[in-house]
C-alpha positions as CSV (number, residue, x, y, z in Angstrom):
1,M,38.8,-154.1,32.8
2,H,36.9,-157.2,32.1
3,P,33.3,-157.2,33.6
4,N,34.1,-160.4,35.6
5,Q,37.2,-158.7,37.1
6,A,34.9,-155.8,38.1
7,L,32.5,-158.4,39.6
8,I,35.2,-159.8,41.8
9,E,36.2,-156.3,42.9
10,R,32.6,-155.4,43.7
11,F,32.3,-158.6,45.8
12,Y,35.5,-157.9,47.9
13,T,34.7,-154.2,48.2
14,A,31.3,-155.1,49.6
15,F,33.1,-157.6,51.9
16,Q,35.3,-154.8,53.2
17,Q,32.2,-152.7,53.8
18,K,30.4,-155.7,55.5
19,D,27.7,-155.4,52.9
20,F,26.6,-159.1,52.6
21,R,23.6,-158.2,50.4
22,T,25.9,-157.0,47.6
23,M,28.1,-160.0,48.1
24,Q,25.0,-162.3,47.8
25,A,23.9,-160.4,44.7
26,C,27.2,-161.3,43.0
27,Y,26.5,-165.0,43.3
28,H,24.5,-167.0,40.8
29,P,21.5,-168.7,42.4
30,D,23.2,-172.1,41.9
31,V,26.6,-171.0,43.2
32,R,28.9,-173.6,44.7
33,F,31.3,-172.4,47.5
34,S,34.1,-174.3,49.1
35,D,36.9,-173.6,51.6
36,P,38.6,-175.8,54.3
37,V,36.0,-174.8,56.9
38,F,32.8,-174.7,54.8
39,P,33.7,-177.3,52.1
40,K,30.4,-177.8,50.2
41,L,28.0,-174.9,50.2
42,K,25.3,-174.7,47.5
43,G,23.0,-171.9,46.4
44,A,21.8,-169.5,49.1
45,E,23.9,-171.3,51.7
46,A,27.0,-169.5,50.4
47,G,25.6,-166.0,50.7
48,L,24.0,-166.8,54.1
49,M,27.4,-168.0,55.3
50,W,28.9,-164.6,54.5
51,E,25.9,-162.9,56.2
52,M,26.5,-165.0,59.3
53,L,30.2,-164.3,59.4
54,L,29.8,-160.5,58.8
55,T,27.0,-160.0,61.3
56,R,28.9,-161.9,64.0
57,S,32.3,-160.3,63.5
58,A,33.0,-157.0,65.2
59,D,36.6,-156.5,64.1
60,L,37.0,-158.1,60.7
61,T,39.2,-156.4,58.2
62,I,39.7,-157.5,54.6
63,T,42.3,-156.6,52.0
64,F,42.4,-157.9,48.5
65,G,44.4,-157.7,45.3
66,N,45.8,-159.5,42.2
67,V,42.3,-159.7,40.8
68,Q,42.2,-161.4,37.4
69,A,39.3,-162.6,35.3
70,D,38.1,-163.4,31.8
71,Y,34.8,-164.5,30.4
72,R,35.0,-168.0,32.1
73,S,37.2,-167.8,35.2
74,G,39.0,-165.6,37.6
75,S,41.1,-165.4,40.8
76,C,42.0,-163.1,43.6
77,D,44.3,-163.0,46.6
78,W,42.8,-161.7,49.8
79,E,43.5,-161.5,53.5
80,A,41.2,-161.5,56.6
81,T,42.2,-160.4,60.1
82,Y,39.7,-161.0,62.9
83,T,39.2,-162.3,66.4
84,F,38.1,-165.9,66.4
85,S,35.1,-165.7,68.7
86,A,35.4,-169.2,70.2
87,T,38.9,-168.6,71.6
88,G,39.3,-164.8,71.5
89,R,42.5,-165.3,69.4
90,T,43.5,-163.1,66.5
91,V,43.6,-164.8,63.1
92,H,45.4,-163.4,60.0
93,N,44.3,-165.7,57.2
94,V,45.9,-165.5,53.7
95,I,43.6,-166.8,51.0
96,H,43.7,-167.5,47.3
97,A,40.2,-167.5,45.6
98,E,39.3,-169.0,42.3
99,F,36.0,-168.3,40.5
100,L,33.9,-169.6,37.6
101,F,31.2,-167.4,36.1
102,K,27.7,-168.0,34.6
103,N,25.3,-165.3,33.4
104,D,27.6,-162.5,34.6
105,L,27.6,-163.8,38.2
106,I,29.9,-166.0,40.3
107,S,28.8,-169.6,39.9
108,R,31.8,-171.3,41.6
109,H,33.9,-169.8,44.4
110,D,36.8,-171.8,45.9
111,D,38.9,-170.3,48.7
112,R,42.2,-172.0,49.5
113,F,44.2,-171.5,52.6
114,S,46.3,-173.6,55.0
115,F,44.0,-175.2,57.5
116,Y,47.0,-175.9,59.7
117,E,48.0,-172.2,59.7
118,W,44.4,-171.1,60.4
119,S,43.8,-173.6,63.2
120,S,47.2,-172.8,64.8
121,Q,46.1,-169.1,65.1
122,A,42.5,-169.7,65.9
123,L,42.9,-172.6,68.4
124,G,46.4,-172.0,69.7
125,L,48.2,-175.1,71.0
126,T,45.4,-177.4,70.0
127,G,45.7,-176.2,66.4
128,K,49.5,-176.4,66.5
129,L,49.3,-180.0,67.7
130,L,46.3,-181.3,65.7
131,G,45.9,-178.8,62.9
132,W,47.5,-181.2,60.4
133,S,44.9,-184.0,61.3
134,R,41.8,-184.8,59.3
135,F,40.1,-185.4,62.7
136,L,40.4,-181.7,63.7
137,E,39.5,-180.5,60.2
138,K,36.3,-182.6,60.2
139,K,35.4,-181.5,63.7
140,I,35.7,-177.8,62.7
141,Q,33.7,-178.4,59.6
142,R,30.9,-180.1,61.5
143,K,30.8,-177.2,64.0
144,A,30.8,-174.6,61.2
145,A,28.0,-176.5,59.4
146,D,25.9,-176.7,62.6
147,G,26.4,-173.0,63.2
148,L,25.3,-172.1,59.7
149,R,22.3,-174.4,59.9
150,N,21.3,-172.8,63.2
151,F,21.7,-169.3,61.6
152,I,19.6,-170.2,58.6
153,Q,16.8,-171.7,60.8
154,K,16.8,-168.7,63.1
155,K,16.7,-166.3,60.1
156,A,13.8,-168.3,58.6
157,K,11.8,-167.9,61.8
158,N,12.1,-164.1,61.7
């Protein structure tokens, strides 16, 4: 097994165990993370996003597979099932992740999933009607960014 494949497996095993510290340790200090909800996280923000999500989620379950990697890049398919706290609705999200590596750590992490499918599950009728729109996607991104910013500020005070 290539060491970067083992790194991806360590990251997702930690995710399954809600061990955000190990997840954060898998990231390069200058990591870039992107997904449809958190499109442009840099450095510590990425690891803190996972910490926020894991500490707020009571029923999150993660599965992963199809892990592939070489010295430069890698990928993984993973699924998350959880209750979206804002609506109480169950979400089953199917994600494809792609990675770049630097100094034996993850330097770029891009998660791809259907925003429409996610919003339809998380928001119900609103997501089904507007999940295709850039307006709703931007609104969710702003709300997520505000939530992460508040989490980081609160953590800095403690």
